[in-house]
C-alpha positions in Angstrom: 5.8 2.2 5.2 8.1 2.1 8.3 11.3 4.1 8.2 14.1 3.7 10.6 15.7 7.0 11.5 19.4 7.3 11.9 21.8 10.1 12.5 22.9 11.9 9.3 24.9 9.6 7.1 27.9 10.3 4.9 27.7 9.6 1.2 30.3 6.8 1.8 27.8 5.0 4.1 25.1 5.0 1.4 27.0 3.6 -1.5 30.7 3.6 -2.1 32.8 2.5 -5.0 36.0 3.5 -6.6 35.8 5.2 -10.0 38.2 4.9 -12.9 39.2 7.9 -15.1 36.0 7.4 -17.2 33.8 7.8 -14.1 32.6 4.2 -14.0 33.3 1.6 -11.3 36.8 0.3 -11.6 37.0 -3.2 -12.9 33.4 -3.2 -14.0 32.3 -5.0 -17.1 30.8 -3.1 -20.0 27.3 -4.5 -19.1 27.5 -2.6 -15.8 28.4 0.8 -17.3 26.0 0.6 -20.3 22.8 2.5 -20.4 21.8 6.2 -20.5 24.2 8.5 -18.8 22.8 10.4 -15.8 22.4 14.1 -16.3 21.7 16.2 -13.2 20.7 19.8 -12.7 19.6 22.0 -9.8 16.8 24.5 -10.2 15.7 27.2 -7.7 12.4 29.1 -8.3 12.2 30.1 -4.7 15.2 30.6 -2.3 13.7 27.9 -0.1 12.7 25.4 -2.7 15.4 23.2 -4.4 14.5 21.1 -7.4 17.0 18.4 -8.3 16.3 17.0 -11.8 17.7 13.8 -13.1 17.6 12.3 -16.7 18.8 8.9 -17.7 19.4 5.8 -15.6 19.6 5.9 -11.8 21.4 2.7 -11.0 24.2 1.4 -8.8 26.8 3.2 -10.8 25.1 6.6 -11.0 23.3 6.8 -7.6 26.4 8.1 -5.8 26.4 11.2 -8.1 22.8 11.8 -7.2 23.6 11.3 -3.6 26.5 13.8 -3.6 24.1 16.4 -5.0 21.0 15.6 -2.8 22.5 15.3 0.7 24.1 18.8 0.9 20.7 20.3 -0.1 19.0 18.4 2.8 21.8 19.5 5.2 21.3 23.2 4.3 17.6 23.0 5.5 15.6 24.5 2.7 11.8 24.6 3.1 11.4 21.9 0.4 13.5 19.6 -1.8 11.9 18.1 -4.9 13.6 15.3 -6.8 12.4 15.4 -10.4 12.6 11.9 -11.9 10.3 12.6 -14.9 13.1 12.0 -17.4 14.5 8.9 -15.7 14.3 5.7 -17.8 15.4 3.3 -15.1 15.4 3.5 -11.3 17.3 0.8 -9.6 17.3 -0.4 -6.0 20.2 1.9 -5.0 18.2 4.9 -6.2 15.0 3.7 -4.3 17.1 3.3 -1.1 18.6 6.8 -1.5 15.1 8.3 -1.9 13.8 6.4 1.2 16.7 7.6 3.3 16.5 11.1 2.1 12.7 11.2 2.7 13.2 9.9 6.3 15.9 12.4 7.0 13.9 15.3 5.5 10.9 14.4 7.5 13.0 14.3 10.6 14.4 17.8 9.9 10.9 19.2 8.9 11.8 19.6 5.3 9.1 19.0 2.7 10.5 16.2 0.4 8.7 15.1 -2.8 9.3 13.2 -6.0 8.2 13.9 -9.5 7.3 10.6 -11.2 5.8 10.6 -14.7 7.4 7.5 -16.1 6.1 3.9 -15.6 9.6 2.7 -14.9 10.0 5.0 -11.9 6.5 4.4 -10.6 7.0 0.6 -10.7 10.4 0.9 -9.0 8.9 3.0 -6.2 6.0 0.6 -5.8 8.3 -2.5 -5.8 10.5 -0.8 -3.2 7.6 0.1 -1.0 8.3 3.8 -1.3 5.2 4.9 -3.3 3.4 5.5 0.0 6.4 7.4 1.4 7.2 10.8 0.0 4.5 12.7 -1.9 4.7 12.0 -5.6 3.6 14.4 -8.3 3.1 14.0 -12.1 4.8 17.3 -12.9 7.5 19.5 -11.4 5.0 22.4 -11.5 2.6 20.5 -9.3 5.3 19.6 -6.8 6.5 23.2 -6.7 3.0 24.5 -6.1 2.5 22.0 -3.2 5.8 23.2 -1.7 4.6 26.8 -1.8 7.2 28.0 -4.4 6.6 31.4 -5.9 6.5 31.9 -9.7 9.8 33.8 -9.7 12.7 33.6 -11.9 14.0 30.1 -12.5 17.7 29.6 -11.9 19.1 26.3 -13.2 22.5 25.0 -12.2 23.9 22.3 -14.5 26.0 19.8 -12.6 29.3 18.3 -13.8 30.0 14.6 -13.6 32.0 15.1 -10.4 29.0 16.7 -8.7 30.2 20.3 -8.9 28.0 23.0 -10.3 29.4 24.0 -13.7 27.8 27.3 -14.4 24.6 29.3 -13.8 22.0 29.7 -16.5 19.2 32.2 -15.8 16.0 31.6 -17.7 13.5 34.5 -18.0 
């Protein structure tokens, strides 16, 4: 897979749309906004390993939320960023393009970037988008963390609000 490297891009260059009060694209029909809502969370088992988990559908309407959470983590130069898509039911082209750009950027910065794929829908989307040969893909988050060199410390999970802001901190023993 050939990646073209560019200078860091702003979220608005990746995908931009205006949202209405409900958070969906303005003027969009119901068929565009139907589907599973996207739930995002951040998890840190090691100060240098960030795990971004998504559940639901990653499509044109929800990819900007994922993008707003992913890019600042790549800009902060952790040792590794893991995108856990194990609970994603649908991965659209916009999501595949985001992962391709994030992988290229992480590789350029020397950040280990990997994806957790344990659903057929995600695997098929990555293969169709030519990305399966790109970032390392793992069946479980534990395997991805182990490959990234994460320690078995306390897991800190940060639920993310619809606007991309971290809502609260939940510490799990």
